[in-house]
C-alpha positions as CSV (number, residue, x, y, z in Angstrom):
1,M,73.0,104.4,79.8
2,T,71.9,102.2,77.0
3,G,73.7,100.9,73.9
4,T,77.3,100.0,73.3
5,F,80.0,101.9,75.1
6,H,83.2,101.6,73.2
7,I,86.4,101.6,75.3
8,G,89.8,101.7,73.6
9,F,93.1,100.8,75.3
10,L,96.2,102.1,73.6
11,L,98.7,99.2,73.2
12,Y,102.4,99.9,72.7
13,P,105.7,98.1,73.2
14,E,106.9,97.9,76.8
15,L,103.7,98.9,78.4
16,T,102.9,97.6,81.9
17,Q,100.2,95.0,81.5
18,L,98.5,95.6,84.8
19,D,97.9,99.2,83.9
20,M,95.8,97.8,81.1
21,T,94.5,94.5,82.3
22,G,93.4,95.7,85.7
23,P,90.9,98.2,84.4
24,A,90.1,96.1,81.4
25,Q,88.9,93.2,83.7
26,V,86.6,95.5,85.6
27,L,85.3,97.4,82.6
28,A,84.7,94.3,80.5
29,R,81.9,93.4,83.0
30,M,80.2,96.7,82.7
31,P,76.9,96.6,80.9
32,G,77.2,97.5,77.2
33,A,81.0,97.7,77.3
34,K,82.9,96.7,74.2
35,L,86.7,96.8,74.6
36,H,89.2,97.6,71.8
37,F,93.0,97.1,72.1
38,V,94.5,99.4,69.6
39,W,97.9,100.0,67.9
40,K,99.2,101.1,64.6
41,D,99.2,97.5,63.2
42,M,98.1,94.0,64.3
43,A,101.5,92.7,65.2
44,P,101.9,91.2,68.7
45,I,102.9,93.7,71.4
46,R,105.4,92.7,74.0
47,D,105.0,94.2,77.5
48,D,107.6,95.1,80.0
49,C,107.7,91.7,81.6
50,G,107.7,89.5,78.5
51,L,103.9,88.9,78.0
52,T,102.6,89.5,74.5
53,F,99.2,90.9,73.4
54,L,97.4,91.0,70.1
55,P,95.7,94.2,69.1
56,T,92.1,93.9,68.1
57,A,92.0,97.1,66.0
58,T,94.4,99.5,64.3
59,F,94.3,103.3,64.4
60,E,92.7,103.2,60.9
61,D,89.9,100.8,61.6
62,C,89.1,101.6,65.3
63,P,85.6,103.0,65.7
64,Q,85.0,106.3,67.4
65,L,85.5,105.6,71.1
66,D,83.4,106.7,74.0
67,M,86.4,106.3,76.3
68,I,90.2,106.2,75.6
69,C,92.5,104.7,78.2
70,V,96.3,105.0,77.9
71,P,98.3,102.6,80.2
72,G,101.8,103.4,81.4
73,G,105.0,101.4,81.3
74,Y,108.7,101.5,80.4
75,G,107.8,102.3,76.8
76,T,106.2,105.6,77.8
77,A,109.0,107.8,76.5
78,A,109.0,106.2,73.1
79,V,105.2,106.5,72.5
80,M,105.4,110.1,73.7
81,Q,107.5,110.7,70.6
82,D,105.4,108.7,68.3
83,E,103.4,111.3,66.3
84,T,101.2,108.7,64.7
85,A,100.0,107.5,68.1
86,L,99.6,111.1,69.5
87,A,97.6,112.2,66.4
88,W,95.3,109.2,66.9
89,L,94.7,110.2,70.5
90,R,94.0,113.8,69.6
91,K,91.5,112.7,67.0
92,Q,89.7,110.3,69.3
93,A,89.7,112.7,72.2
94,G,87.7,115.2,70.1
95,S,84.5,113.1,70.4
96,A,85.2,110.8,73.4
97,R,83.2,111.1,76.5
98,F,86.2,110.3,78.7
99,V,89.9,110.7,78.1
100,T,91.7,108.6,80.7
101,S,95.0,107.0,81.7
102,V,96.7,104.8,84.3
103,C,100.2,105.4,85.8
104,T,102.5,107.1,83.3
105,G,99.9,107.0,80.6
106,S,99.0,110.5,81.7
107,L,102.3,111.6,80.4
108,V,101.4,110.2,77.0
109,L,98.2,112.2,77.0
110,A,100.1,115.2,78.2
111,A,102.6,114.9,75.3
112,A,99.6,114.8,73.0
113,G,98.5,118.1,74.5
114,L,95.4,116.5,76.1
115,M,96.2,117.3,79.7
116,T,97.1,121.0,79.4
117,G,95.4,122.8,82.3
118,Y,93.9,119.6,83.7
119,R,94.6,118.0,87.1
120,A,96.2,114.6,86.6
121,G,97.5,111.6,88.5
122,C,100.5,109.5,87.7
123,H,102.9,107.0,89.3
124,W,104.5,108.8,92.2
125,A,108.0,108.6,90.8
126,W,107.0,110.4,87.6
127,R,104.2,112.6,88.7
128,D,106.3,115.8,88.9
129,L,107.1,115.6,85.2
130,L,103.5,116.3,84.3
131,A,104.0,120.0,85.0
132,G,106.5,120.3,82.2
133,F,103.7,119.4,79.8
134,G,101.2,121.9,81.2
135,A,99.2,119.5,83.4
136,I,98.7,119.9,87.1
137,P,100.2,117.0,89.1
138,V,97.9,115.6,91.9
139,A,99.0,113.1,94.5
140,E,95.7,111.0,94.6
141,R,94.9,107.5,93.6
142,V,92.2,108.6,91.1
143,V,92.1,112.1,89.8
144,E,89.0,113.4,88.0
145,D,88.9,116.8,86.2
146,R,85.9,117.3,83.9
147,D,86.2,114.5,81.2
148,R,89.8,113.6,82.1
149,I,90.2,110.8,84.7
150,S,93.6,109.5,85.6
151,G,94.7,106.7,87.9
152,G,98.0,106.7,89.9
153,G,100.6,103.9,89.7
154,V,99.7,100.5,88.3
155,T,97.2,99.0,90.7
156,A,95.3,102.3,90.9
157,G,93.9,101.4,87.5
158,I,91.5,99.0,89.2
159,D,90.1,101.7,91.5
160,F,89.9,104.0,88.5
161,A,87.8,101.5,86.6
162,F,85.3,101.2,89.4
163,R,85.0,105.0,89.4
164,I,84.0,104.8,85.7
165,V,81.5,102.0,86.3
166,E,79.9,103.9,89.2
167,K,79.7,107.1,87.2
168,L,77.9,105.3,84.3
169,H,75.8,102.7,86.1
170,G,75.7,103.6,89.8
171,R,77.2,102.2,92.9
172,D,75.1,99.0,93.0
173,V,76.5,97.8,89.7
174,A,80.1,98.8,90.7
175,E,79.8,96.9,93.9
176,M,78.4,93.8,92.1
177,I,81.4,93.8,89.8
178,Q,83.7,94.3,92.8
179,L,82.2,91.4,94.6
180,A,82.3,89.1,91.5
181,L,86.0,89.9,91.2
182,E,86.5,89.5,95.0
183,Y,88.3,92.8,95.1
184,D,88.8,93.5,98.7
185,P,92.5,94.5,99.2
186,A,94.2,93.9,102.5
187,P,97.5,95.8,101.9
188,L,100.7,95.6,103.8
189,G,100.8,99.3,104.2
190,G,103.5,101.6,102.8
191,G,102.3,101.5,99.3
192,T,103.1,105.2,98.7
193,P,106.3,107.2,99.3
194,E,104.5,109.1,102.1
195,T,103.6,105.9,104.0
196,A,106.6,103.6,103.1
197,R,109.5,103.1,105.6
198,K,112.5,105.2,104.5
199,S,114.7,102.1,104.0
200,I,112.1,100.6,101.7
201,L,111.7,103.8,99.8
202,D,115.5,104.0,99.4
203,M,115.7,100.4,98.2
204,T,112.9,101.0,95.7
205,R,114.5,104.0,94.2
206,A,117.8,102.2,93.9
207,A,116.0,99.2,92.1
208,M,114.2,101.6,89.8
209,T,117.5,103.4,89.0
210,A,119.1,100.0,88.2
211,R,116.2,99.4,85.6
212,G,117.0,102.7,83.9
213,F,114.7,105.0,86.0
214,D,117.1,108.0,85.8
215,L,117.7,107.6,82.1
216,R,113.9,107.5,81.4
217,R,113.2,110.5,83.6
218,T,115.9,112.4,81.8
219,E,114.4,111.5,78.4
220,I,110.9,112.6,79.4
221,S,112.3,115.8,81.0
222,S,114.0,116.5,77.7
223,L,110.7,116.1,75.9
224,A,109.1,118.6,78.2
225,S,111.9,121.0,77.7
226,A,111.8,120.7,73.9
227,R,108.0,121.3,74.1
């Protein structure tokens, strides 16, 4: 592949920054990559842990993208109801080579009608909600279906980005970036509901509920029902 490869990340209030910055750090090192961080205006965006980000482009002045990536976060439900954002995604998706997401970003794509009939990944706690929007939930870290590629929860965005690099530039380039970033995880184990100890899973669900997990699930479920 030669020339510039334009990659756009959708910014929105209350996104989870690692959903975006994980893949962005990998993809920024890909030959020819030019990253755009896009929202409806240029005002600072505050993420779900208090960091702020400045968009580099608006919906109106963003170039046609080769790849769209939608991160997830606690602001997912709000952006799923933002017709301006959804319309921009539909417009860009018409000519993009890849339409992608990380974590609950797949629900945003689904709300835009861009995941209907496609296999899709998502954070484990929200994955089942994809079906209400016509997508096919898949319990995998990276899910690829034609030009749709979706990562699972949060950290899966890094693995997802390496999949993109390998597809476009081959395994050697992907491994060089991996080495440069010293990406060689040594996990504790139990990072999925299937492998976690039950006590940890129960505590995690309780903590998520305390942060409004049930309310947000209900809101997104209502969106699916209304659809």
